[in-house]
C-alpha positions in Angstrom: 118.5 -62.1 135.5 118.4 -62.3 139.3 117.3 -65.8 140.3 115.7 -66.2 143.7 114.4 -69.4 145.3 110.9 -69.4 146.9 110.0 -72.2 149.3 108.0 -72.8 152.5 105.8 -75.6 153.9 102.6 -77.0 152.7 99.7 -74.6 153.7 102.0 -71.6 154.3 100.7 -69.5 151.3 103.7 -69.9 149.0 101.4 -69.9 145.9 99.9 -66.6 147.0 103.4 -65.1 147.4 104.5 -66.4 144.0 101.4 -64.8 142.5 102.3 -61.5 144.1 105.9 -61.7 142.7 104.3 -62.4 139.3 102.0 -59.4 139.6 105.0 -57.2 140.3 106.7 -58.3 137.1 108.8 -61.3 138.2 108.9 -64.4 136.1 108.0 -67.5 138.0 108.9 -71.1 137.3 106.7 -73.4 139.4 108.1 -76.8 140.3 104.6 -78.0 141.2 103.4 -77.2 137.6 106.4 -79.0 136.2 105.6 -82.0 138.5 102.1 -82.1 137.0 103.5 -81.8 133.4 105.9 -84.8 133.8 103.1 -87.2 134.8 100.7 -86.3 132.0 99.4 -89.2 129.9 102.0 -90.2 127.3 104.9 -89.1 129.6 107.4 -91.9 130.6 107.1 -91.0 134.3 103.4 -91.9 134.3 104.1 -95.4 132.9 106.8 -95.8 135.6 104.4 -94.7 138.3 101.8 -97.2 137.1 104.5 -99.9 137.1 105.5 -99.0 140.7 102.0 -98.4 142.2 99.5 -100.3 140.0 96.8 -99.3 137.5 94.4 -98.3 140.2 96.5 -95.2 140.6 94.9 -94.0 137.4 91.5 -92.2 136.9 89.2 -93.7 134.3 90.5 -91.3 131.7 94.1 -92.5 132.1 95.3 -89.5 134.1 97.0 -89.8 137.5 94.6 -90.0 140.5 96.5 -87.5 142.6 94.5 -87.9 145.7 94.9 -91.6 145.7 98.7 -91.3 145.1 99.0 -88.7 147.8 97.3 -90.9 150.3 99.7 -93.8 149.5 102.9 -91.8 149.6 102.2 -89.7 152.7 101.4 -92.8 154.6 104.6 -94.6 153.5 108.1 -93.0 153.3 109.4 -95.8 151.1 106.6 -95.2 148.6 107.4 -91.5 148.6 111.0 -92.2 147.9 110.0 -94.4 145.0 107.8 -91.7 143.5 110.5 -89.0 144.0 113.0 -91.2 142.2 110.7 -91.3 139.2 109.7 -87.7 139.1 112.4 -85.5 140.6 115.1 -86.0 137.9 112.6 -85.1 135.3 111.3 -82.1 137.1 114.9 -80.9 137.8 115.9 -81.3 134.1 112.8 -79.3 133.0 113.5 -76.6 135.5 117.2 -76.4 134.4 116.1 -76.0 130.8 113.6 -73.3 131.7 116.2 -71.3 133.7 118.8 -71.6 131.0 116.3 -70.2 128.4 116.0 -67.0 130.6 119.5 -66.3 131.8 120.3 -63.6 129.3 117.2 -61.6 130.2 117.0 -58.8 132.8 114.6 -58.8 135.7 113.8 -61.2 138.5 113.2 -64.9 138.2 111.5 -66.8 141.0 112.0 -70.5 141.2 109.0 -71.7 143.2 110.3 -75.1 144.7 108.5 -76.6 147.7 111.3 -79.0 148.4 114.2 -76.7 147.7 116.2 -77.5 150.8 115.1 -81.2 150.9 116.3 -81.8 147.4 119.6 -79.8 147.7 118.6 -77.1 145.2 119.5 -74.0 147.2 122.8 -73.8 145.3 121.1 -73.0 142.0 119.6 -69.7 143.3 121.2 -66.4 144.5 119.0 -66.1 147.6 116.3 -68.2 149.2 112.9 -66.7 150.4 110.9 -68.8 152.9 107.2 -68.3 153.3 106.5 -68.9 157.0 103.5 -69.2 159.3 103.2 -70.6 162.8 102.3 -74.3 163.2 98.7 -73.7 164.3 98.0 -71.5 161.3 99.7 -74.0 158.9 97.6 -76.9 160.3 94.3 -74.9 160.1 94.9 -73.7 156.6 95.8 -77.1 155.3 92.7 -78.8 156.9 90.4 -76.0 155.6 92.0 -75.7 152.1 92.3 -79.4 151.3 89.6 -80.9 153.5 92.1 -83.1 155.2 91.7 -84.6 158.7 94.1 -83.2 161.3 96.0 -86.5 161.3 96.4 -86.4 157.5 97.4 -82.8 157.5 100.0 -83.5 160.3 101.3 -86.4 158.2 101.9 -84.2 155.2 103.5 -81.4 157.2 105.8 -84.1 158.8 106.9 -85.2 155.3 108.7 -81.9 154.8 111.6 -80.3 156.5 110.3 -78.4 159.6 109.3 -74.9 158.7 111.4 -73.4 161.5 114.5 -75.2 160.0 113.8 -73.6 156.6 113.3 -70.2 158.3 116.6 -70.5 160.0 118.4 -71.2 156.7 116.6 -68.6 154.7 118.1 -65.3 153.3 114.6 -63.7 153.6 111.5 -64.8 155.5 108.0 -63.7 154.5 105.7 -64.0 157.5 102.4 -64.9 156.0 100.4 -65.1 159.3 99.0 -61.6 159.0 96.9 -59.8 156.4 97.4 -60.1 152.6 98.5 -56.5 152.6 101.2 -57.2 155.2 102.4 -60.1 153.1 102.4 -58.0 149.9 104.5 -55.3 151.6 107.2 -57.9 152.4 107.1 -59.3 148.8 107.4 -55.7 147.4 110.4 -55.0 149.6 112.3 -58.0 148.3 111.3 -57.5 144.7 112.3 -53.9 144.7 115.8 -54.8 146.0 116.4 -57.2 143.1 114.5 -55.5 140.3 116.6 -52.3 141.0 119.9 -54.1 140.9 120.0 -55.6 137.4 
């Protein structure tokens, strides 16, 4: 199986690109979904998060209050590091298990990892695809999609490696500033290259 990494910045449309790869027949392992799984009620990570951030980080049903946690960690780099120390090893272990279960298959496997470069995970994939948009588009999409203030959106963008730095390191760049069709053409070109070379 050909293993490709997919990354980008918040608000760049990485989820849309992952969906397009999936529609073409690629398998996709989504680090964000694994991150949600490891903090479900009953998981050790949730208990550690409560211990680190307090019980008011929970919703009445005992699930994680994601918006409250996000507000806390994006305003405080030390809090973000504390959360990452709890969740990232568990996410990494789950992803490694998922990848190992698929290595003997043919086809294309996309590892959708928002913090691929930040967490030093580029070495686990054959090539890295970065989904890129210009800064104004990124800011606009993030404020519209998540209902964030411009200040909060900028804070979240600043918490990640600059998008142009990711673009400079990428093997492939998908420019997602244009139409959906233009983005799909770029996705199809990459997919065809790896689906054909099994």
